[in-house]
C-alpha positions in Angstrom: 20.5 -1.8 -27.9 17.5 -4.6 -27.6 20.2 -7.3 -27.9 22.0 -5.8 -24.8 18.8 -5.8 -22.7 17.6 -9.3 -24.3 21.3 -10.7 -22.8 21.2 -9.0 -19.6 17.5 -10.7 -19.0 19.1 -14.0 -19.9 21.7 -13.9 -17.7 19.3 -12.5 -14.8 17.3 -15.6 -15.5 20.0 -18.1 -15.6 21.2 -17.1 -12.1 17.7 -17.1 -10.5 17.1 -20.5 -11.9 20.3 -21.7 -11.0 19.3 -23.7 -7.8 15.9 -25.3 -9.7 15.8 -29.0 -10.5 18.1 -29.9 -13.1 15.5 -31.9 -15.0 14.3 -30.7 -18.5 11.5 -28.0 -18.1 10.0 -25.5 -20.5 11.7 -22.2 -19.2 10.3 -18.8 -19.9 12.1 -16.5 -22.8 13.5 -13.3 -21.3 11.1 -11.4 -23.1 8.0 -13.5 -21.9 9.4 -13.4 -18.3 9.5 -9.4 -18.9 6.1 -9.0 -20.2 4.6 -11.3 -17.5 6.4 -10.3 -14.4 6.9 -6.2 -14.7 4.0 -5.3 -17.3 6.8 -3.0 -19.1 4.8 -4.0 -22.6 1.7 -2.1 -20.9 3.6 1.0 -20.0 3.0 4.1 -19.9 -0.5 2.4 -18.4 1.8 1.4 -15.6 3.2 2.4 -12.2 6.4 3.6 -13.1 10.2 3.1 -14.2 12.2 4.3 -11.2 13.7 0.9 -10.0 14.2 -0.9 -13.5 18.0 -0.3 -13.8 18.1 -2.4 -10.3 16.1 -5.2 -12.2 18.7 -5.1 -15.4 21.8 -4.9 -12.9 20.4 -7.9 -11.0 20.2 -5.9 -7.9 16.8 -7.2 -7.1 16.3 -10.7 -6.6 13.3 -13.1 -6.3 13.3 -15.9 -3.9 10.5 -18.4 -3.7 8.5 -17.9 -6.6 11.3 -18.9 -9.6 11.0 -22.4 -7.8 7.9 -23.0 -9.0 7.2 -22.1 -12.3 3.4 -22.1 -12.3 3.3 -19.3 -10.0 4.5 -17.0 -13.0 1.2 -17.5 -14.4 -0.8 -17.9 -11.5 -4.2 -15.6 -11.5 -4.1 -15.0 -7.5 -0.5 -14.1 -7.0 0.0 -10.8 -6.3 3.4 -10.1 -4.3 6.7 -12.0 -3.8 9.2 -12.1 -1.6 12.5 -10.9 -2.5 15.8 -9.0 -1.6 17.3 -5.6 -2.9 20.9 -4.0 -2.5 22.5 -1.0 -3.4 25.9 0.6 -2.8 25.1 1.7 0.7 24.1 -1.7 2.3 24.2 -5.2 1.7 20.9 -7.4 0.9 17.8 -6.2 2.6 14.5 -8.0 2.2 11.8 -6.3 0.0 8.2 -7.0 -1.2 7.7 -6.9 -5.1 3.9 -6.5 -5.6 1.9 -6.0 -8.9 -0.7 -3.4 -8.5 -3.4 -6.1 -8.9 -3.6 -9.5 -9.4 -2.6 -10.7 -13.1 -6.4 -11.7 -13.4 -7.7 -8.7 -12.4 -5.1 -6.9 -14.8 -6.5 -9.0 -17.6 -9.7 -8.1 -16.9 -8.7 -4.3 -16.6 -6.8 -4.4 -19.4 -9.8 -6.0 -21.4 -12.4 -3.6 -20.1 -10.0 -0.5 -21.3 -9.9 -1.9 -25.2 -13.8 -3.2 -24.8 -14.5 0.6 -23.9 -13.2 1.7 -27.3 -14.7 -0.7 -29.5 -11.2 -2.9 -30.0 -12.4 -6.3 -29.1 -10.0 -7.6 -26.3 -6.9 -6.8 -27.9 -5.5 -3.2 -28.5 -2.9 -0.4 -27.5 -4.3 0.2 -23.9 -1.8 3.2 -24.0 -3.4 4.5 -26.9 -6.7 4.1 -25.6 -6.1 5.5 -22.3 -4.4 8.8 -23.8 -7.6 9.2 -26.3 -10.0 9.8 -23.3 -11.0 13.1 -22.5 -10.1 12.6 -18.7 -6.3 12.3 -19.8 -6.8 15.1 -22.0 -7.6 17.3 -19.3 -4.6 16.3 -17.5 -2.3 17.0 -20.8 -3.6 20.5 -20.7 -3.3 21.0 -17.1 -0.1 21.9 -14.9 -2.0 21.7 -11.7 -3.8 18.5 -10.6 -7.4 19.7 -9.8 -9.9 18.1 -7.6 -12.3 17.8 -11.2 -9.3 15.6 -12.6 -9.9 13.0 -10.2 -13.8 13.0 -9.8 -15.1 9.8 -10.5 -12.2 7.4 -9.6 -12.8 5.3 -6.7 -9.2 5.2 -4.9 -10.2 5.7 -1.4 -7.8 8.6 -0.6 -9.6 10.3 -3.4 -13.0 10.2 -1.9 -12.7 13.6 -0.7 -10.2 15.3 -2.3 -8.9 18.7 -1.5 -6.4 21.0 -3.4 -3.8 20.5 -0.5 -3.9 16.6 -0.6 -3.7 16.5 -4.4 -0.7 19.2 -4.6 1.1 16.9 -1.8 0.5 13.8 -4.4 2.2 15.8 -7.2 5.0 17.2 -4.9 5.8 13.8 -3.7 5.6 11.9 -6.6 8.7 9.8 -6.9 8.7 8.5 -10.6 9.5 11.9 -12.3 13.0 13.2 -12.6 12.4 16.5 -10.8 10.5 16.0 -7.7 9.1 18.9 -5.2 6.9 21.1 -7.4 3.2 21.0 -6.9 3.2 22.2 -10.9 3.1 19.3 -13.3 5.3 21.6 -15.8 8.4 19.2 -15.4 5.9 15.9 -16.2 5.8 14.3 -19.6 2.7 12.9 -20.8 3.9 9.5 -20.0 4.7 10.7 -16.5 0.8 12.1 -16.1 -0.3 8.9 -17.8 1.3 7.0 -15.1 0.2 8.9 -12.2 -3.7 8.8 -13.2 -3.2 5.2 -14.3 -1.9 4.7 -10.7 -4.7 6.9 -8.8 -7.2 4.6 -10.5 -5.9 1.5 -10.0 -4.1 1.1 -6.4 -2.8 4.0 -4.2 -0.3 2.3 -2.5 2.8 3.3 -3.9 1.5 7.0 -3.7 0.4 6.6 0.2 4.0 5.4 0.8 5.8 8.1 -1.2 3.4 11.0 0.5 3.6 9.9 4.1 7.3 8.2 4.5 8.6 6.1 7.4 11.6 8.9 7.6 9.2 11.6 8.4 7.8 9.2 11.1 4.8 7.8 9.0 3.9 4.2 10.2 4.8 3.3 6.4 7.6 1.1 5.0 9.8 2.5 2.8 9.2 3.2 -1.2 11.9 1.7 -3.0 10.2 2.6 -6.6 8.5 0.9 -9.4 9.4 -0.7 -13.1 6.1 -1.3 -15.1 3.3 -2.6 -13.1 5.7 -3.9 -10.1 6.4 -1.7 -7.2 9.0 -2.5 -4.6 9.1 -1.4 -0.8 10.5 -3.0 2.6 10.1 -6.3 3.6 8.5 -7.0 6.7 7.2 -10.1 9.2 3.4 -10.6 8.6 1.6 -9.8 11.9 -0.3 -13.1 11.8 2.8 -15.0 12.6 2.7 -13.3 15.8 -0.7 -14.6 17.4 0.5 -17.3 19.1 3.6 -15.3 20.5 3.5 -14.8 24.4 1.2 -12.2 26.0 4.1 -9.6 26.3 4.8 -9.7 22.7 1.2 -9.6 21.6 0.2 -6.7 24.4 3.3 -4.6 22.8 2.0 -5.0 19.4 -1.6 -4.2 20.3 -0.3 -1.0 21.9 1.6 -0.1 19.0 -1.3 -0.3 16.8 -3.7 1.7 18.7 -0.8 4.4 18.8 -0.3 4.4 15.2 -4.4 4.3 14.5 -4.9 7.3 16.7 -1.5 9.3 15.2 -2.9 8.6 11.7 -6.0 10.6 12.4 -4.4 13.4 14.5 -1.1 14.9 13.4 0.9 18.3 12.4 -0.2 18.0 8.7 -3.6 18.1 9.4 -4.5 15.2 7.4 -6.7 12.6 9.0 -6.1 9.1 7.4 -8.4 6.4 8.4 -9.0 2.8 7.6 -12.1 1.7 5.2 -11.5 -2.1 5.9 -8.8 -3.8 8.1 -7.3 -7.0 7.9 -4.2 -8.5 9.8 -2.4 -8.9 6.6 -2.8 -4.6 6.6 0.1 -4.9 9.1 3.6 -6.4 9.5 6.4 -5.9 12.1 10.3 -5.2 11.4 13.0 -7.0 13.5 13.4 -4.1 16.3 9.4 -5.2 16.9 8.1 -2.0 15.5 4.7 -2.3 14.0 4.1 -0.9 10.4 1.1 -0.6 7.9 2.3 -2.9 4.8 -0.9 -2.5 2.7 -2.2 1.2 2.7 -4.6 0.4 -0.7 -7.8 0.9 1.7 -6.9 4.1 3.6 -8.5 7.3 3.2 -7.7 10.8 3.6 -9.4 13.9 5.0 -8.1 17.3 4.8 -8.6 18.8 8.3 -7.3 22.2 7.4 -8.6 22.8 4.1 -11.6 20.7 4.2 -13.1 19.7 1.1 -15.9 20.1 -1.9 -19.4 19.0 -0.9 -20.0 15.5 -2.1 -22.1 15.9 -5.4 -23.9 13.6 -7.6 -21.1 12.5 -10.5 -21.9 13.7 -14.2 -21.6 11.2 -17.1 -18.2 12.8 -18.1 -17.0 11.8 -14.4 -17.4 8.4 -14.9 -15.1 6.6 -17.9 -13.2 3.6 -18.2 -10.7 4.7 -15.1 -13.6 4.5 -12.8 -13.7 0.4 -12.9 -10.0 0.0 -13.4 -9.2 -1.1 -9.9 -11.6 -3.7 -10.4 -14.6 -2.4 -8.7 -17.1 0.3 -10.0 -18.4 0.9 -6.4 -18.4 4.4 -5.3 -17.3 5.1 -1.6 -19.8 6.3 0.7 -19.4 10.4 1.5 -16.7 11.8 3.7 -19.5 12.8 6.3 -20.2 9.4 7.0 -16.8 8.8 8.4 -16.7 8.7 12.4 -13.8 9.9 14.0 -13.5 6.4 15.4 -14.4 4.3 12.7 -10.6 3.2 12.2 -10.5 2.5 15.9 -13.6 0.4 15.3 -12.4 -1.9 12.6 -9.1 -2.6 14.3 -10.6 -3.7 17.3 -13.1 -5.8 15.3 -11.1 -7.7 13.0 -7.6 -7.7 14.5 -7.1 -6.9 18.2 -9.4 -9.6 18.9 -7.3 -12.3 17.4 -4.1 -10.7 19.4 -5.9 -10.9 22.9 -8.0 -13.6 23.4 -10.1 -15.2 26.2 -7.3 -17.6 26.8 -5.3 -14.8 28.4 -7.9 -14.0 30.7 -8.4 -17.6 31.6 -4.6 -17.9 32.5 -4.6 -15.3 34.8 -2.2 -13.0 32.4 -4.8 -10.3 31.1 -7.1 -8.6 33.5 -10.6 -9.2 32.5 -11.2 -5.4 31.8 -9.1 -5.5 28.7 -11.4 -7.9 27.3 -14.3 -5.4 28.0 -12.7 -2.7 26.8 -11.7 -4.3 23.7 -15.4 -5.2 23.1 -16.9 -1.9 23.7 -14.3 -1.0 21.3 -15.4 -2.9 18.6 -18.8 -2.3 19.1 -20.6 0.4 16.3 -23.2 1.2 18.3 -21.3 2.9 21.0 -20.8 6.4 21.2 -17.6 8.0 20.0 -16.8 8.9 23.5 -17.4 5.5 24.8 -15.1 4.1 22.3 -12.1 6.5 22.7 -12.4 6.0 26.6 -12.1 2.1 25.7 -9.2 2.8 24.0 -7.7 4.8 26.7 -8.3 2.1 29.4 -7.1 -0.5 27.3 -3.7 1.5 26.5 -3.3 1.8 30.3 -3.7 -2.0 30.9 -1.5 -2.7 28.1 1.2 -0.2 29.3 1.6 -2.3 32.4 2.3 -5.9 30.4 5.0 -4.5 28.3 8.5 -5.3 28.9 12.0 -3.2 28.6 14.3 -5.5 26.9 16.6 -5.5 23.7 14.3 -7.4 22.0 12.1 -4.5 21.7 14.8 -2.4 19.8 12.6 0.8 18.6 12.2 1.9 22.4 15.3 0.5 24.0 17.5 1.7 25.8 15.2 4.7 26.1 12.4 2.9 28.3 15.4 2.0 31.0 14.9 5.6 31.9 11.5 5.9 31.9 9.0 5.6 34.9 6.5 3.8 32.4 8.5 0.9 32.3 
C-alpha cells in the first residue's frame, strides 16, 4: 500500500512540475513533498484528513508556488492559490492554507516537545495525548467549557455550552456529523478538534456558519494534515483603485454583513477582534465575503456565558500557546456593541472612501464626516450607530443596478431603492 501512495505522489509531482524550467535542479522526493506541504507526518496534531483523497487523485492542483522551489521551505508563506474539481463541476479556484506559517509551526512543535522534557524532537502526538487536558477530552462525550479554558482562540473567549455544542455538531472532519455528543469521535478525532481549537479557528468557523445558510463566509472544502481548503476569492485590496460606484457598493456590503454578524436569528453575536483588508474578498458576482475568520469572537446572546474567572494552573498548559501567542484575550464584558464597526471604519473603509472622492465631487462630504465618527472610539455607541446609518443612506444612492452586480441583479430592477 505504501508503494501505491508513493507512486501516486510521484505522478502528482511530475504533473505539477511539468511546466517548470527543464534545466537540472534538485527536486523534492514525494515523501518530503507530502511532509513539508501537508504535515501528514504530524497527524493527529493536525486539522483533519477529509480531503486527502482529493490530493491523491490530483483533484486539487496548486498554481504559482510550484514555479518557485524556494517557497516550499519559506518560513512566511502560509497560503497558496489552487484549483479544485469534483464530479459535479469543473475546476474552481480555492485557497490552500496552513493553520500557521511554517516558521510558527516549527516553534509550536518545538514547544510541545520541550514541555515534556524531550528536547526539540519527539512524537508530538504522544506528548499531546499524555496531557491532562486531552485525557479529560477522552473521558467526556460532551465538550464542556472547562475543557477549553485557557485556549486563546478568539471564539473561545467566553464560550457557552450552546456554542460548544454547535462546534461538535458541525465538525466536518468526522464520519458521522450532526450530534452534540462525541460518542462517534475516535481519540484521534478529539485530538484533531482540540488541536484546531488551540491553533486556528478558521476551519471551524467556516463549518459552523456556512455560506449556504446565508453567512458571509466562503465554502469549506475540507482539510488534509495541516492544510485546509476553502473557496477562492479576489482580494479586497485589488479594488482600492476601482471606480467609486464599485467601492461604494463594497463599503455598503461590509457595513451590512458586519451588522448582520451581531444580530442574527441564531442569537450568536460574532464580532471582530482585529481587522485588515486581507480579512475580506469578493467573488465574480461582486459579493463581499469574510475570507479570514481567525480573529472573530463569539458571544452567545441567548444562553450567555460563565463569569470571567482567573485561570487556575491546570487551565494553562501546552495547548494555551500553540497559536503562537499566550496572551489571554480581554473579558467579554469589555466588548462594545460597536467594536466591529469601529475597527472596520478605522482600518478598511477609510481605504475605500478617500478625500479625493469628495474633492472630485463624486462623494458627499457628509460621508467622510460620518466615516470619521464611526472610526472614533470616543464616540458613544448610539452616535456610532447613527453615523453608520447615515453613511449607508448616502452609499445607497451611489450603488448602481447592473449585471456587474450579479448578487442582487435582476432583483434591483424591481426595487425603488435603485
